[in-house]
N, C-alpha and C positions, 0 to 999 in steps of 0.2 A: 537365287533360283526362284524364290517366292515372288520377288519384284518382277522378274521377267515373265513369269506365268500370269501374274495379274495384268501386265501390259497386253499379253496376247488375248486375254479374255475381256479386255476393255474395262478392267477394274482399276481404281486408283492405286498408285504405287504407295506402299506402306513400308516404312522402315522402323525398326525398333529404336527407342530413344537411347538405349544403352550404347548404340554405336556412335553417338555424338561425342565430341571431345570432352574431356573432364571439365575444362573451363566453361563450356556451354552449359553442362549440367549444373555446375556451381552457380552460374547466373540464374538458372531456373529455380533452384532450391532456395536461393537467397531471397526470392520474391514470395516465399511462403512464410512459415512461422517456425520458431525453434522446435516446437513439438513435431511439425511435419518433417523437419530436417532429421530429427532423431529416428523417425519412422522410415525415412528414405534409406537409412543405413542398412536396413535389412533387405533391400531390393537386390543388390549385387555388389561385388567388390568395388566396381568403378563408382557406383552411387555412394558407397560408404566413403570412399576417398574424397569425392566431391562434397558430400554433405558435412564432412568434418574439417573441411579446408578453412584456413584463416579468412579467405575471401567471403565465405558464407557467414561466419560468426562475427566478422567485423561489421556486416550489415545489420545484424541483430543487436549489437551493442549500441547504446545511445551515441550520437555524434560527438557529444561533449564528455564522454566517459573519462578521458585522460585528465581533463580539467577537474572533474569531480574527485577522482582518485587522488589527485595531487593535494587535495585539501585534507587528506587523511594521513596520519602518522605511519600507516601501513602502505603508503603509495609505492615505495620502491619494491617491496615484495610483490605487490599486486601486478605491477607492470612486467615482472620477470616470469610470468607463467609460460609454460611450454607451448601453449596454443591459445588462440582467442576463445575457443570453446571452453577450455579449462577456466579462463578468466571469467567468462559469462556464467558458468556454473558456480564459481566461487562467489560472485556478486549476488547470485540468487540464494545461495545457501548460507552465506556468511556476511551479513550486513556489516558495513564499515562505518566507523564514527568519523564525522567530518566537523568542521567549524570548531577547532580546538578540542575535539573529542568530548565536548560537553553538551552541545545543543541539538545536534541532528545526527540521524543514522540513515544511511542510504543503502538501498538494495534494489534488485531487479525482480519483477514478476517473472517467475520461471517459465511460464507457458507463453507469455507474450513478449517479454523483454522490455515492458514498459517501466518507467522509473517510479520508484516508491520511496517515501520518506517517513521516518518516525521523528516527530518534533518532541524533544525532551520537555519535561515539566519546567526546566529552566528557560526554555524558549517560548513558554506560554505566558500570558498575562493572567495571573491569579489574584483576584481581589483579596487583600490582606495577606498575600503570600509572603511578604517580608516582615510580618509581625509574628514573632515566635509564639505569642500567646494563642494565635489562631492556627498557624501552619508551621510545621518544622521540616527542615531538610535533612534527610537521613540517607544512608546507603542501604542498598538491598542486593544481596548476592545474585539474585536472579536478573537484575537489571543490567542493561548494556551501558547505562550512564552512571557517572560517579554519584549522583544524587537523585532522589525522587522526593516528591512533595507528600507529606503526611498531614492529614487534617486533624487537628485537635478538636476545635469546634468553631462554627461560625453561624450567624443567622442569615447573612447574605452570601449565597453561593454563586460565584460568577467566574468562569474560566473561559479565556479567549485565546485563539491561535490564529496566526496569519502567515502567509507565505506568497511569494510571487508565483503566478501560474506559469511563468516562463521556465521555472525549474522542472516542470512536469512534462510528460509526453503529450504532444498535441493530438487532437481528434480522438480523445479517450474519455470514457466514462469512469469517474473516480468516486470512491467513497471514503469518508473520514471516520475513524474509530477512536474512541477513548480507550487507552490501555491502562488498566487499573487493578487494584485489589481492594478487598474490604476486610477490616478487622472484624473479629468475631462479634463484637458488640457495636458494630456500625449502626447508626440510627439517624433519623431525621429526614430521610429522602422520600417521604410520603406526605404531601403530594410530590410526585416525581418531577425532576427538573425538565426544562424544555431545551431542545437543541436546535440550532439552525446552521446551515452550511450554504454558502453561496459566494459569488464573486461580485466585485464592485460594479462590473459591467453587465451582470446578469439581470434578467427580468424579474425573477422571484427566487427567494431563498427556499431551500428544502427544509421543512420544519417537522419536528416530531417530538413525542413524549419519550423520555428515556428513563426506564426503570432499572436502576442500578442493582437491585437485588436479583438473585438468581430466580428464574420462574418457579422452581419447586417451592420456594419460600413463601410466595404470595400468589397462588393460583387464582383466588377470587378476584383480586385486583386486576389480574390480567383480563378476565372476562368482563369486568365492570367498565374498564376504560374504553373499550372498543366502541360501544354504542354511544357513549357520551361525547366522543370526539371523532365522528365519522370522516371528517375532512382531513385528519392528520394521520401520520404513520405512528407506529409504536415499535419500540426496540427493546430487546432483552439481551443480557450478557451471554457470551459464549466462552468456554474455556479454551485457551491457547496452548500450543505445545510447549511454549517457553515458561509455563507456570503462571502467567498472568491471565486476567479476564479482559475481554474486549466487548464493546458495545457500539453499534453503528450509530453515528450522530447524523449522518445525511449523505447525500450524493450530489454530484455536479458534473457537468460536461465541460472538459477543457478544450475549447476550440483551438487555442494556439494562435500564433501569428501576431499577438500583441501582448504587452506586459500588463496583465491585470492582477488584481489582488484577491487571493482566496481568503475568506473570513469564516471562522468556525467559532461557535459560541455554545456554551452549556451553562444554564443559569436557573436559579430559583430564588427570588428575592421578595416574594409577596406573602408567603405563609407565616413568617415570623416564628419558625420552628428551628431549634438548634440542630445542626447537622454535624456529625462526627464519624471518624473511623474510615475515611476514604484515603487510599494511597494512590497517587497518580504518577505513572511513569511518563506518559506523554500522549500525543495524538498521532495516529498513523494514517497516512494517505496512500491508498493503493487502488489499482483498477478494480472495477466491479467484475464479477464473473458473468459470462454470457453476453 
């Protein structure tokens, strides 16, 4: 009736989108984001059916998700989810261990569906890491990995991580975070170490000063460091929900389309001060917000 009335009045014909076939609505929703798809469920029953369809959530999953899941001991259970949406949410809320369950942890960013990784301490290059006098490998109940690295003491502090950018989502801004804890008597991290994050094909690495102590412990140093290094960023730890601390080491843009090498480094080798009390779970790479 409305369409015919509009035609008589010379107005454009307008039809509600809900009259479209469910498959067409699914195609439209799949071009949005997982967050938008969840919002669309509240529009109408047909929108809900379309937004929860496997066709939509298959588009939100990485194209190589089956190959990634196959690297995990939980692969069979993960592939038997009742829907692609349930699989997506599981990969967002429950990271899976891959690479023999020792070196890497994979999960999805819940809002965007972008790929994320946590590189274990065993997957990092830690200077003197294989010398028990300086570092020891211990188990932590809060860790997803069998072992974490605990620092006894070193003068040269140097941790490096690397991975192929082809493992990450293309056209995405990423940030790298050190996931760690501090023993009560941790010391030696002043002057603070420097972090750098970049790719072998990048123009310039993202560099910043990394203050491993919580801000409340050293408020004066926080104010002193800013004017002395105006050209650099500064980073402070934040508490994570899993009981660990994290501190941003830097950002980079993953263009995609070619196999480049992401390189991450945290080091302090000049002060000649003994450093101790750091427990490293790994380095997490995930999309930046906004």
